[in-house]
N, C-alpha and C positions, 0 to 999 in steps of 0.2 A: 947677121945679128946674133950676138951671144946671149945666152940666158944666164941670169944671176942665180947661182945655187944658194938656196935657203935651207937651213936645217929644218928637218921635220920634227914636230913636237913629239915627246915620248910620254908625257904625263898630263892628266887632267887634274888640276888642283882647285879645290873649293876653298875660298877665303871667306871668312866672316868679317863684316865691316862694323867696328864698334861705333862708328859715327852715325850710321843710319840703321843698323841692325839687319841689313840684308846680306845675302851671300852672293858670291860671283864665282862662276866657273872660268878658269883661265888655264893657260898652259905654262910650262916653265920658260917659254920664250917671251912671255909678257913680263918684261922687267923694266921698271918695277910694276907689280900688279896694281891695277886701278879698279876701284869699285865702279861697276856699271851704273849704279843708281845715283850716287852722290859725287862721283869723280874723286873720292878720297885717294890720295897717293901714298899715305903713310898710315901705319898702324893696323893694316889688314892682318888677320890672324888665320894662318893655314889650319883648316879643319881636317881635310883629308887629301891624299894624293893617290891617284890610281893610274896604273899603266893604261895609256890611251888605247882604246879598242872600240869597235863599232858598238858593243854592248854598253860601254861606259858613256859614249856619246849619246846613244839612244836614251839611257837612263837620265842623263842631264837634260836632254830636250823634254823628256816627260816631266821632270821636276819643274822646269820653267813653264811648260804648258799648264801643269796643275796649279802652280802659283798664280798664273794669269787668271785661270777660271775661278780660283778662290777669291781673288780681288774683285772679279766681276760679280760673284755671288754676294760679296759684302755690299757692293753697290746696290744689288737687287734688294738686299735686306734693310735698306734705309727705312727709317720710320716714316709714318704718314706725313709728318711735318717736314721731313727732309726730302721726300720724293718730289721730282720735278713737277711743277704745276702746269708748265707749258707742254702741250701734247707733242710738240716737235722735239723738245729735249727728252721726253720720255721715249719717243720712238728712237732717238739716237742711242740711248742707253740700251734699249732692247736689241737694236741692230748690232751694237758693239758686243753684247753678250752672245748673239748668234754667230758673229764673225769669230769671236774667241773660241767658241765651241768647235767651229769648222777648223780653225787653226790647230786646236788641240788634237783633233782627229787626224789631221794631215801630219803633224809631228809624230804621232804614234805610228802611222803608216810608214813614214820615212824610217823611223827607228827599226821597225820590223824588217823592212827591206835591207837596211844596212847589216843587220844581224844575219839575215838569210844569205846575203851575198858575201859575207865576210869569209866564208870558207871556199868560195870559188876563186880560182886563179885566172888572171887575165892573160 
C-alpha cells in the first residue's frame, strides 16, 4: 500500500470574515479559505500570516480558548430576566462553563508542551 504524499503547510493565516465579524486561522493549503463560523467562502480578508511553528499554533489555540471563555462569560453575565429559570438549564450553563475552563487549561498545557518539545529532535 502506498502513501499519498501531501504537502505540509508553511503558514498560519488569520482571516477576518466581513460577513459574521469573526476570524479564522487557516493554512495556505486551505484554498479557498472558508470561515469556520458562517461558512463564507468569499470576501475573507487576510489579517496576518506567520511562519507555522509550535509557538504560532500554541498562540492560536490560546486565542480560540480565550474567545470561548469570553463567550461563556457573556452567557454568565445575562441579566436576571435573561437567566434560565429552569434549574436544569442553569446547571447545563454552569457545566458548559466548567468544561470550557477545563478545555482552556488543556489547550494551554498542549501549547506549552509543543513549545517545549519543538527543540527536541526525533
